[in-house]
N, C-alpha and C positions, 0 to 999 in steps of 0.2 A: 240490400244495397240500393235497389231501384226505389224503394219506398223512401229512403232517406233523400235521394236526389229529387224525388217529387216533392218532398216537403220543402226543401230549399227552394225549389223553383216557385212555389206557391207563395213563400215569403217574399221573394224578389218581385213577383206580380204585385203583391200588396203594396210594396214600396213604390214601384213604378205608378200605381194608380194615384199615389199622393202628389206626383208631379204636376205642375201647371200645364193646362192643355197646350199652351203656346209652345212649351218646350218640346213637346211631340210633334206638333204641326209645323214647326219651322222648317221648310224645305230648302233653305239656303245650303249651298255646298259646303262641305267640310273636308278636312283631310291633313295630310302632313307627310313627313317622312317615314318610311318603313324599311330602310336599307341604305346602303352607301350611295346608290343610284337608283333607288325604288321608292315610289311615292303611293299614297292612297287618296282616293277621293270618294266620298258618299254623296250622292244626289239622287233625289227622286227614287229611293229605295234600292238603288244599284251601287255596290261597292266595286270599285274599279282599281285594280292594282296595275301600275304601269311604270315604265322605266327599264333599266337594263341591269342584268346581273341577278344576285340573290336577294331575297327578302331577309331582314333581320330575323334572329332567333326569337321566339316567344314561347312561354310555358306557363304554368299555374302561378308562379310567383312573378312573372313578367308577362302580363297578358298583351295581346294585341291591342293598339289603341282604339280599334273599332269595336272591341267586344261590348263596350257600354252602349253601343247603338244596335246590339244584336236583334233586337225585336223589330227594328225599322228596315233591316236589310232583307229584301226580297230575292235579289240575284247577286251573283259574284261574277266578274269578268277579270281575267288574268290576261294581260296584254302580251304580244309576241316577244318582247325584249326581257321578260322576267324569266330567269333560268331556273329558279328554285324557290318554293314557297316554305313558310314554317309549318311544322307538324301541328301547332296549336291556332292555325289562321282561322278555322271554322269554329272554334272554341265559342260558344254563346250564340252563335248564328241560328237561333231557333226558328226563324221564318224563311230563310233562304231556300227556295224551291228549285232553283236552276243554278249551275256553275259552268262556266265556259273558260277553257284553258287555250292559251296561245300556242305558237309553234315551238317555243324555246323550253317549255317547262319540263323538268325531270324530277324524279324522286317522289312521284306520288304514290300513296299506299292506302290501303282500306281503313286502317285506324284513323288516319287524318280525315278522310271523307266521312267517316262514320260520326264524326262529331256534328255534322249538318243533319239533324234529325228529321227536317222537313223535306229534304232533298229528293226532288221527283225525276230529274233528268241531268245527264252530264253531257257536254259536248266538248270536242277537242278540234283544234285546226287540223285540216288535212295535211298540212305541211309538218306537223309535229313528227320527229324521228322516233319517239319513244312509245307513243300511245295511239289508240284509236278507240272509236266509240261505234257500238252497234245497238240500235234500239234504246239509246239512253244509258247504256251500260258501259263501263270503262275496262278495256283490255289493253295489253301490251301490243306493240305494233303488229307483231305476227300472229296475234290472237291465239297464242298458246297458253296465256295466263289471263284469268278473269280477275282484274284488280278490285273493282268496287261495283256492287249492284246498289243504286239509290234506295236509302231506307223507306222512303215514302212512294216509291214507284208503284203506279196503279197496277192491279192484276194480282190474283191469288196464286197463280201457278207460273212456273218459269222453268223453260228447258235450256239448258246450256248448250250452245252450239257445238257440233261435232268438231274436233280438231283441238279444242282446249284440252291441255294436259294438267294444268295446276289451277287449283281454286285457291287464291291468295289469302294471306293473313286478313282476317276481319272482311272478307269479300262480301258476305251476307250477314255480317253481325247486326243485331237488332232489326232485321227486316221482318216486322211483325204482320205485314199484309200478306207474306207469304204462307200458303197452306201445303203447297206441293213443290218439290224441287226434283227435276230429272237431270240426271248426270250422263253425258255420253260415255261410250266405251273407251274413248280416248284419254279420259281423266286417269292419272297414275297418282296424284299427290293432292291431299287435302292439307293446306298449312294450318297452323295454330289459330284458333279462334275464327276459322273460316266460315262456319255456319252458326256461330255462337249467338244465343239468346234469341233466337227465331221462335218466339213463344206460341205462335200459331201453327208452326209447321207440323203437319200430321204424317207426311209420308216423304220419303227419300230413298231411292234405290241406288246403292253403291255398284259402281261398274266392276266387271270381273278382273280388269287389269289393275285395279287399285292396289297399291303395295305400301302406301305410306299415310298415315293419318295423324296430324299433329295435336298438340295439346289443346284440351277444351274445345275441340273441333265442333262437338255438338252440345257443349255445355248450355244449361238452362233452355234447351229445347224442350219445353214443358208439355207440350201436345203430342209429341211422338210415343207411339204405343209399342212399336216393335222396330228391331234393327237386325239386318243380316250383314255381317262382315265377311267379305269375299275371301276365297281361298288365295293365298300369296301374301296376306297382311301378316307380318311377324310380330309387330308390337302395337299394342293399344296405349298410347302415351298417357300422362297425367291428365285426369280431368275430362276424358274424351266424352264421356255421357254425364258429366257433373250435373246433379239435379234435374235429371230428366224424370220428373216427378210422375209422368204418366207411362213410363216405359214399363211393359209387363213381360215382353218376350225378347230374348237376345240370342241370336245364332252366331256361333264362332267356328272358324275353320280350323283344320288340323294344322296348317302352317303356323298358327299362333304360338309364340314362345314365352310372350311376356305381357302382363297386364299391369300397367303403372298405377301410381298413387292417385287416390280420389277418382279413379276412372268410373266408378258406379256409385260414388257416394250420393246419399239422399235420392236413390232410385228406389223409393219405398215401395212401389207397386210391383217391382221386379219379381216374378214368381217362377218363371221357367227359363232355363238356359240350355240350348241345344248345342252340344259339342259334336262336330262330325267324327271325331276319333273315339277311341276306347277310353275306358276309365284309366288303364294303364298310361296311355299317353297323356291324358289329362293331368295326371300327378306330375308330369315333367314340366308342365307350364308354370312359369313364376307368376305367382299373384301376389300383389302388395296387400298387406294386412288391413288397409283402410277399406277395402272392397267388400264389407260385411254385407251389403244388399246382394252382391253376387253369390257370396259363400253360403248365404242363408237360402237362396233360391233353389228350387228343384232342378237337379241335373239330369239331363237326358243324353246318353252316349249313343254313337252310331257304330256300325260295323268296323272291324280293324281295317283301316286304309292307311296308306302312307302317301305323304305328299310328294310330288315330283320335284326333284332338284331342278334348278336353273343353273347351267354351267357357263363358265368363261374360260378362255384359253390364252396362254401366253408362252413364252420360251424361257428355259432356264439351262444356261450354258448350252444353248442351241437345240435343247431337247424340249419337246411338248410338255407343258404343264398345266393340267386341267385343275379347276377348282370350282367350289360351290359352297352355299351356305349350309349350315348344319340342318338336318331335317329332324324335327321332334319325334322321338320313338325309333329312329333308324338305328340298326345294330351294325349296319356295313353298307358298302356301295359296290355295285357291279360295273365294270368299265367295259364298253363294247366299242370296237374299233373297225374302220373300213378304209380301203385305199380308193375307193372309187365313189363314196358317198352313198352307196345303195346297199351292198352286200356287208351288213354289220355282223360281226361275230363276237361272242363273249371273249374278252381278252384277259382280264384280271379282276381282283377284288382287293378292297381296302377298307379299313375302319376310319381312316382320316377324311378330311373334307378337301384334300387335294392329292394329285397323282401325277408323278413325273414318269414319262414313258421313254425310258433310257435306250431301249432297243429299237432304233429307227434308222432309216437311211437318208443321207443327205440328198435332197432333190426330190423327195417323194412328198406328196400331200397326204396327210393322214386326217380321217374324220372321227369324231368321238361321240358317244351317247353315254349317259349314266342312268342307272336305276338306284333309288334308296330301298333297301331291305330291312324288314323287321322280322325276327325269328321269334314265332309264337308256337308253343307246344312242340318245338322240334323242326317245325316247318317254316320255311322261308316265305314271307308274304312281301311282294316286290310293288314298288310304285310304277307308274307308267315311265316310259322313256323320257328322258329330259331332251331339252332342244339340242340340235346338232351344231357342233363347233368344228372347224377345220384349221389346219395350219400346215404351211410348207415347212419341211424340215430343212433347217439351215445350219451352217456351221456356227459354233458358239462365237459370241462377239469377243474380240481379243481384249486383254487387259493391258492398257496402255500407260506407259511411263514416258516422262520427257526429260532430257538432259540438255546442257549447253556444252557445245564443242566448237572451240574457237569463236565464240560469240553467237554461233548459229544454233537453231533447234535441232536436237537429234532425239528421234522417236524410237522406242524399243518395246517389243511385246514378245511373249512366249507363243511357240507354234500351236496352231489350233488344229484339232484332228479334222481331217478331210480337206484342209485348205491347201490350195496350191500357190496363192498369191494374195496380196494384200493391197487394198485400195486406200490412198490417203486422201482426205478431205481437210480443207483449210478455212479459216474464217479470219477476218481482220475486226470484226465487231462483236465476236463472241455469240453470233447467230449467223444465219444464212450461209451454212457450210456448202463449199463447192468442190467437186472433184478436182484433185490437184496432180496426183501422180500414183504409179503403180509399182510394186516391188514385189520379187519373190523371197526377199530376205526378211530377217526379224529385226531389222532396224532400218532407219531412213533419216538422212541428215538433209535438212532444207538450206542448202548452201546459197540458194538465190534470195533468202529472206533479207529484206531491207534492215539496215541498221536502225535502232531506236523504235522498234515497232512491236506491238503486242500481237502475237499470233495464237489462234486456238486451232487445235487438231482433233479430228477423230479418224477412227481406222476401221474398216470393214474387212473381216477374212472372207475369201472367195474360193468356193470349190467349183470345179468344172465338171458337170454332169451331162452326158450325151452331147458334149460339144457346147452346153449353155453354162453361163455363169450363174452360180447361185451364192449371192452374197449374204453374209450374216447381218444382224442389226449392227447399229454403230457401237463402237466402244464408248467408254466414258470419255468426256472432253478433257484435254490437257492443254494448258496454255503457258507461254514463256515470252518474256519480253526481250528481245534481241539486244545484244550489246550495242551502246552508243558508239558513233563515229568519233575517233580521236580528233580533238580540235586541232586546226592549223594555226600555229602560233606566229604572230607578228610583234616586234618590239620596237619601240621608239623612245624618246624622252619628252617629259612634259615637266616644264619648270626645272629641268635637270634631272628629274627622277625618272626611273624606268616606267613605261607606260606599255602595258602589254594589252594586245587586242586579238580577237579571233572571231570567226563567223559563228552564228548561232548554231547550236547542234540540236538536231531534232530530238524532242522528248527530254531534254535536259533541263532540269529543275534549278541547277546551279553548277558552279565550277570550282574545283579545288585547284588552289595555287601551290606549286612545290618550288623551293628555292635551293640554290647551292652556291657557294663561293668558290668551288673548285671544279666544277663541271662534272663531278662523280656523286658526292654524297648529297642526294636531293632529299629535303625534308618537307613534310607538309608545313604550309606558312599561313594560308588564309582561305577564305571562301567568298564568292560573290555570286550574285544572280545576274549580274550584267555580263556583257560580252567584251569588257575591258576592264583593266585593273591598274591603279597607279600605286606603286610601291613607294610610299612616302618615307618609311623608316629604312633609309640607306645611308651608307657612309661615302662620302665623297672620295674618289680615287680608288674604290674597290669595284671589281668586275663581277656582276651577279649573272647567274644561270638560272633560267626558269623552264618549268614544265607545267602543263595544265591538264586537267583531267575532267572530262564531263561527267556529271553526276546524275542518274536517272531519277525521275520524280517517283516512279513506281517501285523500284526494287534496287538495292545496291549491287545485286548480282549483274545488273546490266550496265554498271559504270564503265565508261570507256577506259581504253588503255591510255597511257600518258602521251602527250604530244611530243614531237621532236624538241629537243632543248634549243633555246635561244639565249644569246647573252648580250649584255651591254655594260659599258662602264659608267659609273655614277659620276656625274659632273655637277658643277654648280648650275642653278637656273640661270637663264640669260636675263640681264637686267631689263627692266621696263623703262626705257629711256625717253625723257622728254627735254624740250629746249625752249628757251626765251631769251630775251636781252636783259642783262642786269642793269643796275643803276648807271653803268658807264656806257651802256648801250653795246655791250660786247657779250658774245655767246655765253650763256649759262646753262650748262648740262645737269640734270638731276634725274635721280633714279631712287628706287626703294632699295633698302638693304637686302642683300641676297644671303640667305642662310648658308654658313660655312665659308662665305668669301672673306678673305683678309685684304684684298685690294682689287682694284679695277684698272684695266688697261684701255687708254683711250686712243681711237683710231680716227684719223682726219683725212678728209679729201676736198678738193676744190671742184671736182668734176662729177662727183656721185658714184664714181666707179673705182678708181685706184685708191683705195684706203690705204694708209700707212700708220704704223705705230707712231703715236705722237707723245704720249706721256702716261704716267701712272699715278693713282692716288689711293688712299685708304678711306677717303670720305666718300659720301653719297651724293657729291655735287662737284662740279668743276667749272672754274671761271677761266675762260680762254682770253684773258685780257690782252694777250699778245696778237689778237686778231687784227687784220689790217681793215682800215675803214672801206666800205663800198664793195667788199668781196663777200660771195655767198659760200659759206662753209657747210660740208656735210660730216656727220659723225656716226660712228658706232662704237661700242664698248663691250668688254668681256669681264665677267666676274672671274676672279682668280682665287683659288684655294691652294694653300701650300700643305701637301701630305707627304711626310717622310722627306722633307726638304725639296720635294718636287712640285713645280706648278701644275695644277690641274684647272684648266680653263673651261668656261662655259662656251656655248655657241655664241655668236654675235647678237647683240641686240638689234632691234629694227634701226634702220638709218632716219636720221632726223637732220633738218637743215634750217638755216637762218641767213639772212643777209645782214651784215654789219652796217648800220646807216652811217652816211658821211654827211654831216651837218652843213659843211661847206658846199657841199653839192645838193643837199636836200634829196628829194625823191618823190615818188608818187604817193598821194593820198587820196586817189580817185582814178577812175579809168582815164580821164582827160583831166585831172587836177594833180598839181605839184605843190610841194612845200619847200621852203628854204628859209633858214634863220640868219639874219644879218644884224649883228649887234645883240640888243635885247628885244628884237621884234621877229615874230614869226609871221611870214607872208605865205598865203594861201592863194593861188592863182589857177587859171584855167576855165574849164567849162563843164557844166553838169554837176553830178553829186559827189561829194566826199564820200570816202568809205566810212563804214560804221565800225567802231572799235569796241573792245572790251578790255578794261584795265585790271579787272579783278585778277587776284593771284593765280587762279588755275587757268586763266585764259592764255591762249597762244597768239592772240590777235590785239596785242596792245599797240599803242600809239608809236610812231617811229622817232618822235623828237623828245629831247630833254625838256623838262617842264620849268626851265629857270627864266624864260622870256617874261617880259612885263607888258608887251603889247602884241595884239593880233590884228593884222590887216588882211581882210578877205576881199579879193578882187571882184569887180563886177564880171558876171558870167557864171560863178559858183551858185548852184541852186539848192544846196543843202549844207547843214553843219552836221558832221557825223555824230553818232552816239559815242560818248566818252571822250570827244575830241579835245576838250581842255579841263577835264575833270582834274581835280587837285592841283591846278596850276595856281598856287598860292600867292604867287608874285604878280599874277596877271591883274592889271588896273584899268586897262583901256582895250575896247573891242570896237572895231569898225566893221560893221555888216553891210554889205551893198543891198540894193532893192532887188537883185536877182535871186536872192535867197527865199525859198518858199518854206522851207522847214527847218526847225532846230531839233536834233535828235535827243534821245534820252540821256540824261546825266552830263550833257555836253558842257555845262559850266558848274557841275555841282563841286562843292568845296572850293570855289575860287574865292577866297576870304578877303582879297584887297580890292575886289570889285565893288565900287560904291554905287555906281549908277549905269544904266544901259539904256539905250534907245534902240528898240526892235524896230526896223523899218518897215514902211508900206510894201506889201509884197508878201510877207511872212504869213502863212495860213495856219501852220500847226506848231505848237510848242511841246516837245515830247515829256514823258514821265520823267519827273525829278531833274529836268532840265537845268533849273537854278537852285535846287534845294541845298540848304546849308551853306550858301553863298552869304555867310553872316553880316558882311559889310555892306550888303546891297540895300540901299535906302530908297532909291528913285527907279522906277521902271516905267518906260513909255511903251504902251502897246499900240500896234497898228490897226487901223480901221479893217484891214483885210483879214484879220485874225479870225479863225473859225473854231479852232480847238485848242484847250488847255489840258495837258495830260496830268495823270495822277501824280500828287505831290510836286507838281512843277515848280511852285514857289514855296515850298515846305521849309519851316524853320529859318525864315528870314526875319530874325529877332528885331531888327531895327526898321522894318518897313511899316510905316504908319498908314499909309494910303495907297491905293492903286485903283485906276480907272479902267473898268472893263468896256471895250469899245462895243457900239451898236453893230451887229453883224456877227458877234460871237454866238456859237451854237452850243458848244459843249464844254463843261467844266468838269474835270476827272475827279475821282475820289481824293479826299485829303489835299486838294490843290494848294490850300493856303494853311495847312495844318502847322501849329506851333509858331506862327507869327505873332510874337507876344504883344507887339504894340498896334497890330492892326485893330481899328475900332468898329469900322462898318464896312460892308460890302455891297455896292449897288449892282444888282443883276439887270441887265438890259432887256428890252422886249424880245430881242431875238434869240435868247438862250432857250434851247429845246431840251437839253439833257443836263442834269446836275448830279454829280456822283454823291457818294455817301459822306457826310460830315465834312465839308469841304473847309470848314473854319475851326475844327476841333482843336482845343489847345490854345487858342488865340486869347491870352488872358485878359486883355483890354476890350474884347469884343462886346458890343452893345446890342447888336442885332442886324439882321439882314434888311436890305431895302430892295424891293422888286418894282421895277417899272410897271405902272397900271396897264400899259399896254401890252404886257407880256401874257400871251394867251395859255401858257402851261404852268406858271407858277404864281403863288401869292404868299404874303406874309400876314399872320393874324397873331396879334399879342406877341410879337418877336419870334414866332415859331414859323418855320418854312414848311408850305404845303404845296401840292399840286393845285392847280387852279380851281378844280372842282372839289377841292378839300377831301378827296377820297384816300389821299396818301400823305401821312405826315413824314417830312423828310429830315428835319433837323431841328432840335431844340438844344441850344447851348447852355452850359452851366452859367447861372447868373442872369439869364434872359428872362426866365420866368420865375413865378413864386416857388419857392423851396418848401412851403409848408404843404400845399396841395395842389393837385393838378388834374383836370378833367379833360380827357381827350374828346373832342368833338364827335357827335354821333354820326357825322357823315363819314368818318374815316374807316376805311376798309383794311388798309395796310399801314403798318408802322414800319418805316424803311430801315435799311442797314445803318446801324450806329446813331440812329435817331436821337436817343437819349443817353448816349454813351457818357459816362462820368457824372451825371446830373444827380444832385443832391435833393432828396424829397424827405421831409421830416415828418410829414402827415400822410393824408390819403392820397391815393392814385387810382382814378377811375377810367376803365376802358370802355369804349362804346359796344352797344348790343350788336352792331353788325360787323364788328372786327373779324377779318379773315386770316390775317397773316401778320406775324411779328417777324421782322427781318433779322439777318445776321448781326450779331453784337448789338442789337437794338437798345438793351439797357445794361450792357456790360460795364461793370465798375460802378453802377449806380447805387444810391442808398435807398432804393425802394423797398418798403418792409412787408408788403403782401401783395399777392397777385391772385385776382379772381377773374378767371377768363370766361367770356361769353360763349354760349353754345355755339355761336356761329364761326368760332376760330377754327381753321383748318391746319395751320401749321406754325411752328415755332423754329426759328432759324438757328444755324449753328452759333454758338457762343452767346445766345440772345441774353442770357442772365448770368453769364460766367462772372465770378468774382463779386456777386451782390452779396456782401458780408452782412447785410442788415436785413436781408430776405428771410422771413420766418415761416410763412404759409404760403402754399400755391394750391389753388383749386381750379381744376378742369372739369368740363362737363360735356355732355353730346358726344360727337364723333370727330376725332382728330387725326388727320392724315399723317403727320409726322411730328417728332420732337428731335431737333438737329443735335449733331455731335457737340459735346461739351456745353449743352444748353444751360445747365445749372451747375457746372463745375465750379468747385470751391465756394459754394453758398454755405459757408461754414456754420450759419445760424439756422439754416433750414431745418425745421422739425417735422413739418407735416406736409404731405403731398397727396392731393386727392386726384387720381388719374381719371381720364374721361371714360365713358362707357366703352368705347371702342377706340383703338389707336393703330394706325397702320404700321408705323416703324418708330424705333427708339434708337437714337444715334449712339455712337461710341463716346464713352465717357460723360454721358449725359448728367449724371448725378455724382460723379467722381469727386471725392473729398468733401461730400456733404456731411460733416462729422457728427451732426446732431440729428439727422434723419432717422426716425424710430421705426417706421413701418411704411411698406408700399405694396399696393395691389396692382400689378400691371395688367393693363386692360386686355380684353379679348381683341384678336385681330393681329396682334404682334407676333411675328414669327421668329425674330431673332432679338435676344439681349447681347449687345455688342461688346467690344473691347473695352474693359474696364468701366462698364456703365455704373456701377455702384461700388467700384474699388475704393477702399479707404473710408467707407461709411461706417465707422466703428461702432456706432450706436444702433445700428439697423439690426432689429431683433426678430422682425416678421416680414416675410416676402411671400406673396401669392403670385404664382405664375399662371399664364392663361393657358387654355387647352390648345390654342393655335400655335403654341411656341415649339419651333423646330430645332433652334440652335441657341447655344449659350456660348459667348465669346471669350476670348483669351482674358484671364484675370477679372472676368465680369464682376465677381463678389469678393475678390481677394481682400483681406484685411477687414472683412466685416466681423469684428471680433465679438458682437453680441448675437450673431446669427447661429442659433442652436438647432433649428429644424427647418427644412424646406422640402416640398413635395414637387418632384420633377414630373411634368405631364406626360401621358403615354405616348404623345406624337413626338417626343424629343428625338431627334436623330444625332445630333453632334454636341460635344462639350469641349470648349477651348482649353488650352494650356493654363494651369494655375487658376482655374475658374473659381474654385473655392478654397484656395490657399489661405492659411492662417486664419480660418473661421473656427466657431466653436460648435460646429456640427456633432452631434452624438451619434447620428445613424444617417444613412441615406440609402435610397433605393433607386438603382439605375433602371430606367424603364427598357423593356424589349425595343430593339431597333438601333440602339445605341451601339456602334462597333468598336469604340476605342475609349478607353479612359486615358487621357493624355498626360504628357509630362506635367509634374507639380500640381496635378489637379486637386488633390486633397493634402498636399504636403503642409506639415505644421499644424493639422487640425488636432489640437492637443486632447480632445474629448471624444474623438471618433472611435466608437467600439464595435460598430456594426455596418456592414455594407452589403447590400443585396445586388448580385450581379447576373444578368441574364446571359443566355448562350449566345446572343448576337455579338457580344463583346469578344473580339479577336485579339486585342493588344492592350497592354498596360504600360504607359510611357515611363521614362526615367524619373524617379522620385515622386511618382504619382500618389503613392501611399508611404511616403517618408514620415514616419510617426514617431512619438516618443516611445523608447524602448520599454517603458513601463506599461504601456497600454496593453490591454488584452483584446485583440481584434478578432472578431467573428465575421467570416465571409459566408454569406448565404447564397451558394451558387446554384442556379437552376438546372444546371446540366450534370453529366456524369463525371467521375474522376478522370476518365480518359479525355473528355472534351476540355476539362480544366487544364491538363497537361499540353494540350495544342495551343493555348493562348500565348502569344509572344509577350513575356515580361522582361522589361528593359531593367537597366542597373538601378541600385540604390532604392530598392523596394523591399528591404530586409524584414519589415514586419509581416510581409506574405509568408515568410519561412516559419514565423513563430504563431501565426494565426490559426484559430480552430476553423476548418472548412467544412461547412455542411453541404453535401452534394445532393441533388435532385430536389433542392428546395422548392416547396410549393407556396 
């Protein structure tokens, strides 16, 4: 074997000699990872292992990364934070002479360190809790075990320090410099391979107390000439002296009972074996047939001697029980007894290797010795006395049983001879038993035990001798979970239905609900883990009675008693009432339909307190058209069911109120602002701000006036026009705004179709979002020089507006400010504008281009395209303004803004600059771009950036991309090829949704989640490669990918969303360890799925997760046991699992 290894080593040396000198001389540091948080570095001949935690596992098939540098490594340093190193870390380190271990390392052994053949010295941090070093030799911390002697340590002789008890496995293996080894008397054990292959070791004296020698302990010690095995060793294990080719003399003790296989194989020079016993005794020794070298040697026998037994003592039913190992050649054993430890007298004889002394007195200490006896020629030949063992005679330990009495633990046992009382010990954690009570009876009930608690008990029988207690050993332990406390039930209604609640009961896993309709015959109804329960399935008009039982998580025997019964009558749910003014400015009540109700009673009040029945309706709304003008009304309603011709009413709804406007009197429309209608004119007067309103259907804050007026006159002093103030006033044709107004609120004049012109006076600074949007008749707008801000869509869809002059002083133009102004041809942006929103003129069909004042320091126009002044951001390129054949974005551009090319047509090439970093939201949405090649500088693609680009066929990314936004390529129906970047930070929801022609995708490393419907509906997607960084797959992520037959889920995956692979053509799938749930619809309608591998980490399978064709033959490869499979919570509509073949303990 060694010759074969030497040949391999010579070949490797020849190969290394062929390497260029530079390869060996390069002292540049090298290294890398060698564990989750552990790294290695090699510099100047020193290998340093650092970091925290465990090193990765290495072996012959997976060598350590530094093995190829083995001849360069002269020393090894393992830093403090490393807690475990690989057994193969020293493999190939042929030149390492020293190794130093830090404070955290554990798990070192002789075999591991034996791979470092040049090792001369070992050091260990003084702070290491497991190991220490003396003279370069490694020991355990207490120095009771010698772990490893360095193979190339200087010196031919070594004396093991006194106190060492164990010579560990491979402790001295292959230490060929040693010629002499001295073991102290403290050594009792030589582990396997402990002194293996020490080829120059000539002498070793085994200590007298040695009793265990491991396999191949002295194998290949080819220079040993003689060995003496000390008395006390019973077995020579396999290969003990294997190929000790110089061994001539072997001395064996009488205690020896067995010589194992290959123990003396190839000991060809063995000529003499000296056995301390007789030939008769030798014949009783079991010798394996492989030991021909021993059996051919000349045997020398000694005088008849008998080995001395070593005894131990315990008790059996309170009586002394002495035992010992069988002595070879012994025919019987003599027992000697004493009560003072001095005067021993012969007591009895036995042929067994144990003896029970039944005739003893409780409270007396007995001492024992034993002799082994051989009968030869009718005479007894006895060994010396054994060691002395003593024991105090105690009562027998009771045999304990446990029962439940009224929910409490009751202990029982039979009377113990000599015992006059019994001590009870109790524990609440299964250990740490403490004295609890005493009794003279043969049973004990622990009435003070708390409910819902696990108690463990032990008992001692106690005799009283001369006024002193003599307790037995502990009985066996018994435990019992006490009965849970019955819940205290409360009952109310929720939406008319019974709502049960109770406080949590200690140790309850769930609660069982019992129901009755007569208060007597209760039946089990349902179960819940919560501390409340809503009984939805009930009949209006019926009284229901309930009880609840707490269910123990540990044992059903500890379930509580029933709670006290509670009852409640089922009534309709109270309606969810809301109020607003109808078209006649009268109270309009509305509510959702209440289950079971056939009508609703209306209650009204004018003071919010004294409600009186007012009316009834079968509808879910009520117009109180009889309400008086100028009065505030309060309302409540009840839902009414008719059961057996009796009305069953709900509780009252919440109270709502509204004031009926009086147009003749007007009212407040601001803290200090009032309104009044005279004829066809609405007058707004007062001082300060108008209220902001909201006229949407769901709003409770609508304007108080009818919208039939044609003129609005606002008096000086009013400082704002409120939101929605005149929205949908379709008859409004004239508006007078005073100079005191500073702001016009959002949607203030939206849908004012009759308004043809408006002069916004000096003083107005802000125009809100959609303020004049869809006022389709508006042709002329005069803006004041005081204007600072125009809101988003402020002038959207003014289809007759041809021109508008933006004043100098304007600073902000919001998103889509002039969107859909069909006749608007140009827009001049003054020098003062600092902020321009996205695509402010999108959809202006007649638009020919922007004009930007040359004095504007923020923006410019080049070739009809709007840019920031430094041309680093392209803001807007409208359809028809630039060439539709091809377009090249200038090299200076780093950002393409939101909606910049929205809807633009390009029939030819489109070139992005090399320095581009960001593509904004909807930047190319709806455009006819045909291909996209992104530069390596690109970092992000915004939400909806290319959505609806139905001419886009290829997309190529490179480099490292931070994000691709949600719906970025959604509905790119012609997209066939996508080359993802080398690394990607995140991939948005629906990013490639409905890309019907996409065939394959490799998702970049770095992506942790594939989101909601990311690839849903990609019906031609046949190949998907997921990154190792992936941790989650979102809901419906790959649903409808009808061409997808195979996919490999990465090992780090933790969660899979509902319907993630629904309606795919997967044939098999392996769920990685760590995934805890297969959610609802996950593999539903996978028509070809025949195999699924499920790890033990999966705890639930959701509804319809595996709802498959009934003809499919499904195989479940489950990595756990059948019992573990039964613990998985499987929801409804997973019938294929009932038919499936389940392979348990799948590897």
